[in-house]
TORTI-5274 format. One record per residue (C-alpha): x, y, z. Coordinates in nm, 2 decimals, always signed. Layout:
<vexlos>
<vexlo east="X" north="Y" up="Z"/>
...
</vexlos>
This chain:
<vexlos>
<vexlo east="+0.08" north="-0.50" up="-0.01"/>
<vexlo east="+0.18" north="-0.47" up="+0.35"/>
<vexlo east="+0.41" north="-0.75" up="+0.47"/>
<vexlo east="+0.51" north="-0.82" up="+0.82"/>
<vexlo east="+0.74" north="-1.08" up="+0.98"/>
<vexlo east="+0.63" north="-1.26" up="+1.29"/>
<vexlo east="+0.75" north="-1.52" up="+1.53"/>
<vexlo east="+0.42" north="-1.70" up="+1.53"/>
<vexlo east="+0.13" north="-1.78" up="+1.30"/>
<vexlo east="-0.12" north="-1.50" up="+1.26"/>
<vexlo east="-0.37" north="-1.56" up="+0.98"/>
<vexlo east="-0.72" north="-1.42" up="+0.98"/>
<vexlo east="-0.94" north="-1.58" up="+0.71"/>
<vexlo east="-1.22" north="-1.34" up="+0.79"/>
<vexlo east="-1.03" north="-1.04" up="+0.67"/>
<vexlo east="-0.81" north="-1.23" up="+0.42"/>
<vexlo east="-0.49" north="-1.17" up="+0.61"/>
<vexlo east="-0.24" north="-1.44" up="+0.48"/>
<vexlo east="+0.02" north="-1.60" up="+0.70"/>
<vexlo east="+0.29" north="-1.82" up="+0.56"/>
<vexlo east="+0.59" north="-2.01" up="+0.68"/>
<vexlo east="+0.90" north="-1.79" up="+0.63"/>
<vexlo east="+1.20" north="-1.93" up="+0.45"/>
<vexlo east="+1.39" north="-1.87" up="+0.78"/>
<vexlo east="+1.31" north="-2.15" up="+1.02"/>
<vexlo east="+1.09" north="-2.07" up="+1.32"/>
<vexlo east="+0.94" north="-1.75" up="+1.16"/>
<vexlo east="+0.63" north="-1.65" up="+0.97"/>
<vexlo east="+0.52" north="-1.37" up="+0.76"/>
<vexlo east="+0.19" north="-1.20" up="+0.70"/>
<vexlo east="+0.05" north="-1.01" up="+0.41"/>
<vexlo east="-0.24" north="-0.77" up="+0.37"/>
<vexlo east="-0.29" north="-0.76" up="-0.01"/>
<vexlo east="-0.48" north="-0.53" up="-0.25"/>
<vexlo east="-0.50" north="-0.65" up="-0.61"/>
<vexlo east="-0.45" north="-0.33" up="-0.80"/>
<vexlo east="-0.21" north="-0.07" up="-0.64"/>
<vexlo east="+0.03" north="+0.08" up="-0.89"/>
<vexlo east="-0.17" north="-0.11" up="-1.15"/>
<vexlo east="-0.46" north="+0.13" up="-1.08"/>
<vexlo east="-0.23" north="+0.42" up="-1.18"/>
<vexlo east="-0.10" north="+0.23" up="-1.48"/>
<vexlo east="-0.46" north="+0.17" up="-1.59"/>
<vexlo east="-0.54" north="+0.55" up="-1.56"/>
<vexlo east="-0.22" north="+0.63" up="-1.75"/>
<vexlo east="-0.33" north="+0.39" up="-2.03"/>
<vexlo east="-0.67" north="+0.53" up="-2.08"/>
<vexlo east="-0.56" north="+0.90" up="-2.05"/>
<vexlo east="-0.25" north="+0.87" up="-2.26"/>
<vexlo east="-0.05" north="+1.04" up="-1.99"/>
<vexlo east="+0.25" north="+0.87" up="-1.81"/>
<vexlo east="+0.23" north="+0.81" up="-1.44"/>
<vexlo east="+0.49" north="+1.07" up="-1.37"/>
<vexlo east="+0.30" north="+1.33" up="-1.58"/>
<vexlo east="-0.03" north="+1.25" up="-1.40"/>
<vexlo east="+0.13" north="+1.29" up="-1.05"/>
<vexlo east="+0.37" north="+1.56" up="-1.14"/>
<vexlo east="+0.11" north="+1.84" up="-1.14"/>
<vexlo east="-0.03" north="+1.76" up="-0.80"/>
<vexlo east="+0.20" north="+2.00" up="-0.61"/>
<vexlo east="+0.25" north="+1.96" up="-0.24"/>
<vexlo east="+0.04" north="+1.72" up="-0.03"/>
<vexlo east="-0.29" north="+1.88" up="+0.08"/>
<vexlo east="-0.63" north="+1.78" up="+0.21"/>
<vexlo east="-0.79" north="+1.49" up="+0.02"/>
<vexlo east="-0.98" north="+1.57" up="-0.30"/>
<vexlo east="-1.36" north="+1.53" up="-0.34"/>
<vexlo east="-1.34" north="+1.26" up="-0.60"/>
<vexlo east="-1.32" north="+0.91" up="-0.45"/>
<vexlo east="-1.18" north="+0.60" up="-0.61"/>
<vexlo east="-1.23" north="+0.23" up="-0.52"/>
<vexlo east="-0.93" north="+0.04" up="-0.66"/>
<vexlo east="-1.11" north="-0.29" up="-0.70"/>
<vexlo east="-1.02" north="-0.32" up="-1.07"/>
<vexlo east="-0.95" north="-0.69" up="-1.03"/>
<vexlo east="-1.17" north="-0.76" up="-0.73"/>
<vexlo east="-1.01" north="-0.73" up="-0.38"/>
<vexlo east="-0.84" north="-0.95" up="-0.13"/>
<vexlo east="-0.77" north="-0.79" up="+0.21"/>
<vexlo east="-1.00" north="-0.73" up="+0.39"/>
<vexlo east="-1.29" north="-0.82" up="+0.17"/>
<vexlo east="-1.18" north="-1.14" up="-0.01"/>
<vexlo east="-1.42" north="-1.06" up="-0.29"/>
<vexlo east="-1.32" north="-1.16" up="-0.65"/>
<vexlo east="-1.63" north="-1.02" up="-0.81"/>
<vexlo east="-1.65" north="-0.66" up="-0.68"/>
<vexlo east="-1.52" north="-0.39" up="-0.92"/>
<vexlo east="-1.39" north="-0.04" up="-0.87"/>
<vexlo east="-1.53" north="+0.30" up="-0.95"/>
<vexlo east="-1.52" north="+0.67" up="-0.91"/>
<vexlo east="-1.76" north="+0.88" up="-0.71"/>
<vexlo east="-1.80" north="+1.26" up="-0.67"/>
<vexlo east="-1.70" north="+1.33" up="-1.03"/>
<vexlo east="-1.76" north="+1.69" up="-1.15"/>
<vexlo east="-1.76" north="+1.81" up="-1.51"/>
<vexlo east="-1.46" north="+2.03" up="-1.43"/>
<vexlo east="-1.25" north="+1.74" up="-1.31"/>
<vexlo east="-0.95" north="+1.63" up="-1.53"/>
<vexlo east="-0.68" north="+1.37" up="-1.54"/>
<vexlo east="-0.49" north="+1.51" up="-1.24"/>
<vexlo east="-0.81" north="+1.50" up="-1.02"/>
<vexlo east="-0.85" north="+1.14" up="-1.12"/>
<vexlo east="-0.49" north="+1.06" up="-1.05"/>
<vexlo east="-0.52" north="+1.21" up="-0.71"/>
<vexlo east="-0.83" north="+1.01" up="-0.64"/>
<vexlo east="-0.66" north="+0.69" up="-0.76"/>
<vexlo east="-0.36" north="+0.72" up="-0.53"/>
<vexlo east="-0.58" north="+0.83" up="-0.24"/>
<vexlo east="-0.80" north="+0.52" up="-0.30"/>
<vexlo east="-0.50" north="+0.29" up="-0.31"/>
<vexlo east="-0.36" north="+0.44" up="+0.01"/>
<vexlo east="-0.69" north="+0.40" up="+0.18"/>
<vexlo east="-0.70" north="+0.04" up="+0.07"/>
<vexlo east="-0.35" north="-0.01" up="+0.22"/>
<vexlo east="-0.49" north="+0.14" up="+0.54"/>
<vexlo east="-0.75" north="-0.14" up="+0.53"/>
<vexlo east="-0.47" north="-0.38" up="+0.52"/>
<vexlo east="-0.29" north="-0.21" up="+0.81"/>
<vexlo east="-0.60" north="-0.23" up="+1.02"/>
<vexlo east="-0.65" north="-0.60" up="+0.93"/>
<vexlo east="-0.29" north="-0.69" up="+1.02"/>
<vexlo east="-0.30" north="-0.50" up="+1.35"/>
<vexlo east="-0.63" north="-0.68" up="+1.44"/>
<vexlo east="-0.42" north="-1.00" up="+1.45"/>
<vexlo east="-0.18" north="-0.85" up="+1.70"/>
<vexlo east="+0.09" north="-0.74" up="+1.46"/>
<vexlo east="+0.28" north="-0.43" up="+1.55"/>
<vexlo east="+0.39" north="-0.22" up="+1.26"/>
<vexlo east="+0.65" north="-0.01" up="+1.45"/>
<vexlo east="+0.88" north="+0.03" up="+1.15"/>
<vexlo east="+0.79" north="+0.02" up="+0.78"/>
<vexlo east="+1.01" north="+0.00" up="+0.48"/>
<vexlo east="+0.86" north="+0.13" up="+0.15"/>
<vexlo east="+0.98" north="-0.01" up="-0.17"/>
<vexlo east="+0.84" north="-0.04" up="-0.53"/>
<vexlo east="+0.74" north="+0.18" up="-0.81"/>
<vexlo east="+0.51" north="+0.40" up="-0.61"/>
<vexlo east="+0.80" north="+0.53" up="-0.40"/>
<vexlo east="+0.93" north="+0.72" up="-0.70"/>
<vexlo east="+0.65" north="+0.97" up="-0.62"/>
<vexlo east="+0.73" north="+1.19" up="-0.32"/>
<vexlo east="+0.37" north="+1.30" up="-0.31"/>
<vexlo east="+0.25" north="+0.94" up="-0.29"/>
<vexlo east="+0.50" north="+0.84" up="-0.02"/>
<vexlo east="+0.39" north="+1.15" up="+0.19"/>
<vexlo east="+0.03" north="+1.06" up="+0.13"/>
<vexlo east="+0.07" north="+0.70" up="+0.24"/>
<vexlo east="+0.27" north="+0.80" up="+0.55"/>
<vexlo east="-0.01" north="+1.04" up="+0.64"/>
<vexlo east="-0.29" north="+0.80" up="+0.57"/>
<vexlo east="-0.12" north="+0.52" up="+0.77"/>
<vexlo east="+0.00" north="+0.77" up="+1.04"/>
<vexlo east="+0.33" north="+0.58" up="+1.01"/>
<vexlo east="+0.68" north="+0.69" up="+0.93"/>
<vexlo east="+0.81" north="+0.52" up="+0.61"/>
<vexlo east="+1.18" north="+0.44" up="+0.57"/>
<vexlo east="+1.31" north="+0.45" up="+0.21"/>
<vexlo east="+1.61" north="+0.22" up="+0.16"/>
<vexlo east="+1.90" north="+0.39" up="-0.01"/>
<vexlo east="+1.88" north="+0.13" up="-0.29"/>
<vexlo east="+1.52" north="+0.03" up="-0.26"/>
<vexlo east="+1.49" north="-0.07" up="-0.63"/>
<vexlo east="+1.70" north="-0.37" up="-0.55"/>
<vexlo east="+1.49" north="-0.47" up="-0.24"/>
<vexlo east="+1.34" north="-0.79" up="-0.38"/>
<vexlo east="+1.65" north="-0.91" up="-0.55"/>
<vexlo east="+1.86" north="-0.84" up="-0.24"/>
<vexlo east="+1.63" north="-1.04" up="-0.03"/>
<vexlo east="+1.64" north="-1.34" up="-0.27"/>
<vexlo east="+2.02" north="-1.32" up="-0.28"/>
<vexlo east="+2.04" north="-1.32" up="+0.10"/>
<vexlo east="+1.81" north="-1.62" up="+0.13"/>
<vexlo east="+2.03" north="-1.80" up="-0.13"/>
<vexlo east="+2.34" north="-1.72" up="+0.08"/>
<vexlo east="+2.19" north="-1.88" up="+0.39"/>
<vexlo east="+2.06" north="-2.18" up="+0.20"/>
<vexlo east="+2.39" north="-2.26" up="+0.02"/>
<vexlo east="+2.64" north="-2.17" up="+0.30"/>
<vexlo east="+2.43" north="-2.24" up="+0.61"/>
<vexlo east="+2.51" north="-1.89" up="+0.74"/>
<vexlo east="+2.31" north="-1.74" up="+1.03"/>
<vexlo east="+2.01" north="-1.55" up="+0.89"/>
<vexlo east="+2.04" north="-1.29" up="+1.16"/>
<vexlo east="+2.40" north="-1.21" up="+1.05"/>
<vexlo east="+2.32" north="-1.20" up="+0.68"/>
<vexlo east="+1.98" north="-1.04" up="+0.67"/>
<vexlo east="+2.07" north="-0.71" up="+0.83"/>
<vexlo east="+1.86" north="-0.40" up="+0.80"/>
<vexlo east="+1.93" north="-0.21" up="+0.47"/>
<vexlo east="+2.08" north="+0.14" up="+0.47"/>
<vexlo east="+1.80" north="+0.39" up="+0.50"/>
<vexlo east="+1.83" north="+0.68" up="+0.26"/>
<vexlo east="+1.54" north="+0.88" up="+0.41"/>
<vexlo east="+1.25" north="+0.85" up="+0.65"/>
<vexlo east="+0.93" north="+1.02" up="+0.54"/>
<vexlo east="+0.71" north="+1.14" up="+0.83"/>
<vexlo east="+0.33" north="+1.17" up="+0.83"/>
<vexlo east="+0.20" north="+1.52" up="+0.78"/>
<vexlo east="+0.05" north="+1.57" up="+1.13"/>
<vexlo east="-0.15" north="+1.87" up="+1.02"/>
<vexlo east="-0.33" north="+1.67" up="+0.75"/>
<vexlo east="-0.40" north="+1.35" up="+0.94"/>
<vexlo east="-0.75" north="+1.45" up="+1.06"/>
<vexlo east="-0.86" north="+1.54" up="+0.71"/>
<vexlo east="-0.73" north="+1.21" up="+0.58"/>
<vexlo east="-0.89" north="+1.02" up="+0.87"/>
<vexlo east="-1.23" north="+1.17" up="+0.77"/>
<vexlo east="-1.18" north="+1.10" up="+0.40"/>
<vexlo east="-1.09" north="+0.74" up="+0.49"/>
<vexlo east="-1.41" north="+0.70" up="+0.69"/>
<vexlo east="-1.61" north="+0.83" up="+0.39"/>
<vexlo east="-1.42" north="+0.61" up="+0.15"/>
<vexlo east="-1.50" north="+0.29" up="+0.34"/>
<vexlo east="-1.86" north="+0.34" up="+0.25"/>
<vexlo east="-1.78" north="+0.27" up="-0.12"/>
<vexlo east="-1.73" north="-0.11" up="-0.08"/>
<vexlo east="-2.07" north="-0.19" up="+0.06"/>
<vexlo east="-2.23" north="+0.02" up="-0.22"/>
<vexlo east="-2.02" north="-0.15" up="-0.50"/>
<vexlo east="-2.07" north="-0.50" up="-0.35"/>
<vexlo east="-2.45" north="-0.49" up="-0.42"/>
<vexlo east="-2.38" north="-0.38" up="-0.78"/>
<vexlo east="-2.16" north="-0.68" up="-0.88"/>
</vexlos>
């Protein structure tokens, strides 16, 4: 998902952008949500018998997008389609394609779906000037570089990003129990590294994203 804090309400039912009251008074947060992100890679791992690390480990350095496309709608989709019935699929498969080609298509498809979320959030006036990347997908350098390039957005990796959710919950608890000022408690975490977009590969990924967006209308009529 893409999550953004705001000082005002910014939902958009038309593109399934959620907006909720923040636990911190006077603030809101938005979400652009896809329903199968790392789960898409876990699914591929399960049916190929190869671990996620093994599937992604052979991809080498980030390059132009592959020819195989993947729509990650394995459980339907939320942002921006709000469609519980649509299902995913591969296109462009060749008899020579193997597990690594499918893995590349999967993480490209998930990254393009997150770009859909980015566009939906920005359409509500949200500015995504800084982004923190946390979660299982950040273990793959390839995927982080891919996502930064697809979004054309530098991604900050917290030094201890694996504790991100737990740290946030603990800080909220501190404020709730002690009455501490949230601005004093909820400081920006230490950044271990900032991954920049690959400027030389942005045009190719822009073109691939435009082609990928044609998948949903085709799959929608098949549901």
